[in-house]
N, C-alpha and C positions, 0 to 999 in steps of 0.2 A: 504493500500500500504506500502511496506517495501523498503527502499533504502539501498543498500549495499555500505557502504563507507569504503574504505581501507585507512590506514594512508599513508602519503607521504613516510615514510621509507619503508613500505611494497611494495608500487608500484615501488619505486626506485630499491629495491632488485629484484623484478619480472622482471624489464626491463634490469637491468645492471648486477646483481649478486654481491655477496660478495667475489667471488673468484678473485684473483689478475689477472690471465690470461684473465678472462672475462672482468674485468674492463679495462685492457689494450686494449682488442679488441674493446670495446665501445669507447674508446678515439680516435680511428681512424676516427670516424665520424667528419664531419666539425662542427664548433661551431653552425652554423645555424640549422643543422639537430639535434644536441643534444638539443638545445633549443626547437625545435619543439616537439621532442619526450617527453621531460620533461614537456611539457604543460599539459600532463595528470596527473601530480602530483598536480596541482592546484585545490583547492576546488571550485573555481569560474571560471574554464576554460570554454571558449565559444566553444571549439572544441571537448572536450571529457567529457562525463557525467558519473556519477555513474549508476550502474545497478538498475533498479526499478522493483520490483516484484509486480504484480497486484493480483495474486491469489495463493492459495496453489497448484494449478495444474501446475504452472510454472516450467520449467525444473529444475532449481537449487534446488528447494524444493523437487521435486518428484524424482530426479535422482542424489543423492549425489555422487560426484566424486572428486578426488584430483585436486587441482589447478595446472596448468602447467605454470611455469614461463619460461623465456628464457633459463636459465641454464638447466632445466629439458628437454626442447625441444631439445636443441643443443646436449645434451649428450645421447639422446635416440638412442640406437644401431640399432633400426629398422627403424629409419628415413632415407628416401632416398631423394636425390636431383638430379635435371636434370644434365646430363653430355653430352659432345659432342657425338653425335650418338644416344643418348636417351634423347631428349629434346623437344619432341613434345607432346602437349595435344591433344589427339584424342577424338572426340565426336561422339557417335553413336546414331542416332535417332531410336527409337523402336516404331513401330506403326504409326498411322496417326497423323499428326499435323494440317491438314486442307484439305478442298476440292480443294483448288487452289494450284497448284504446284508453281506458281509465288509468291503467298503469302508466302508459306513455304520457298522458296529460299530467299525471302527478310529478313525474320526473322532469318534465318540461318546466313546470312551475318552480321546482327546486333550482334548476339550472338558471332560469331567469332571475330569481331572487339572489342567487349566489353571484352571478355576473354583475348585477346591479350594486352589490355590496363591494365586490372586488374592484370594479371600475366605478367607484363611488361618484355619483353625480350625473351619470349617463343613464338613459333609458334603454332597456333591452326589449326587443320585439321578436317573436317567432313568426316566420312565414309558414304558410300551409305546407305540410310535408309533401314531398314528391317522390315517385319511384325512381330508381336508378336509371331505368330505360328512358325516362323523360329528359335526362341530361344529354343524351347522345354521346356519351364518353366511350372511349375504347376500353377494352377489358382483356384480361388474360388469366390463365391458371398458373399460379406460382409453382415452379418446378420443385421447390423444397417442401412447401406446406401442402401443395395440391389444393389450395383454397383459391376462390375467386378473388381477383384484385381489379380495381378500376383505376384508370389513368388520371392523375391529378390535373393535367393540362386541360382535358375536356371538361372536367368539373369546374375549374376556374373560369373557363370561357362561358359556361352556362351561368355561373354566379355573376359575372360581369354584366351579362345581358339582363339579369333579373334584379339587380341592385336598385332599391328604391331611391328616389331623389333626395329624401331627407336622411339617408343613412350615412354615418361616418364610415362604417364598414359593413360588410356582409360576410358571414362565416358559415360554411357548410359543415355539418357533422353527420357521420355515418358509422354504421357497424360493419361496413365492408372494408376490407384491407385495401391499402393504396400503394401505388408505385409511381414515381415521377418520370422514370425513363427505363428502357429495357435493361440496362446494365445494373440497376439497383434491385436489391431483394425486396425492400419495402421502405415506406416512410410513414412516420406517425402523422405528419401533416405538412402542408406547404402553404406559405402565405406570400402575398404580393403587397409590399409597402406602397408602391406607387398607385396601384389600383384599389387599395383598401378592401382586400378580400382574402379569404383563405379557406382551405378545406382540411378537415382533421378527422382521423379515424380512431375509434376506440376498439377496433377489432383485436389488436395485439394484447389487450388486457384479458379478454375472455370472450366467449361467444354470446354472453348474456349481459346486456347493458345494466340490468337491475341487480347488481351484486355489491358486496362489501368493497370491491375495488372501485367503487364509485368515486372515491377520493382521487385515484389515479387518473380517472377520466376528466375530473375537474382541473387537475394539473395540466393535462394536455391542452384543454380548451383555453385556459387563461394564458398559458405559455405562448400559444400560437397567436392569440389576439394581441399579446404583448408585442410580437413582431410587427403587427400592422401599425402599432403606435411608433415604430421605428427603433424598438429596443432589440439589440443584437444579443447573441448568446453571452451570458455573464461568465466572467472568468475571475471575479474578485473574491466573492464569498459564496457560501452555500445559498442557493437562490432558485426560485421557480424558473428563472430565465436561463439556467444552465442547459447546455445542449445534452442530448442523450442518444446514444447509439443503439441501446437495447432496453428491454423492459426493466431489468434489474437496476440499471443506472437511472432510469426514469423514476422508479420507486424510491430511490435514495434522495432525490431532490426534495427540499422542503416545499410546502404548499404556498408559501408567500415570498415576498421580494426581499432582497438584501437592501441596505440603506441607499446604495448608489442607484439601483434600479427603481426603488421606491421614489426617490427624488425625480427620476426621469418621468415616471407615470404621473406624479403629483404636478409636475410642471405642465404636462400635456393636458390634464383635466382640471387642475386647480382646485382639488379637494382639500378639506381639512384632514390631516393625517390621523388625528385622534378620532374624529368622527367616522372615518373609514374603518378603523379598527373596531369601533363600537358596532358599526353596521354588520361587519363580519361576525362578531360575537353574537349579535341578535340572530343572524341567519342560523347559527349552530343551535342556539337555545330555544328559539321560538318556533311555533307551528307556522306552517305556510299561510300566506294571505290569500290563498287560492279560493276558488268558488266552493260553496257548501257541498256540491256533489263529489268533489275530490277530497275534501277535508278529512273524512274518516280514514282513508287510506294513508294520507300523509302523516297523520298523528301516530299511526301504528307501525309505519314502515320506514320513516325517515332515518337513515343510518347514522345518527349523531354519534354513536360510539366510535366510529371510524375517525372522528375529528377531535377526540378527547385530548390528545397531545397538543394539537393546534389551538384548542380552546385555552389550555394552560399558557401557551406561548402568547396568545393575544392578551390575556390578563396581565402577564408580565410586561408586555409592551405598554399597556395602558397605565400600569403602575409607574413605569419610568416617565411617561408623558405627564403624569399628574403630580409627581413629586415636586 
């Protein structure tokens, strides 16, 4: 195992920058928020941990790419942010998610409320589900798994044509495995920053969307939407924006953002960091706000136990922000 440890000076520069105008921008945060974000600099931090590499097949070792600090993120000319009239995250279900329409509706409500807490301040809307055949995408049978796979390029083309005018982005989610090109075995998802769209598959987790690995599926969804906001793979600290080459590596990622990536998202959406954590905590603790027909199922089946450790982490974050 290899641990990637960055110096305090390097992490501080990644979060704040050495440019005077960016330092001045950072100083607008309250003392509590700055103290919380700078918790990531501490070698013994209980909130933010260094990245641990378990094998040579892990993403950072097999896909070398430049590190993206806050300055690089902010000055990217292709980066887009939500604006009035284009501030909705649209989610398009492609293919079947289950035999029961009620069950599907229940999980759609959970996904909607989760995304609205994670991307705090934005509205999330679900499009009417469409069958895979409706997209006109290419497909193949994977020679290793012998399972059906659909081509991401065709799905992205379909999403581009069906993106609503008021949408900041549109994301497709499916239980069918994906491949981006013939030479690749599979991909968890693919996003386009310039077009504001992405397609993400939950097939590699299991063949049933409604399982305790629901947390892993939420990780995939928020990670890929993060790319649409212009966030590249994180190489600073353990973070939901870390790249993953395989399921075990994906499971290792935390469900939330490191301080550097949190600042990127906060800058894009302009949310209150403490209020965002409170919203995520409410999502774990409270019953869904869905309609009464779905409410009984949500109360009895929402997999809150899977988020027990995350809940404790959120409480610790709020404690740091309120001290």
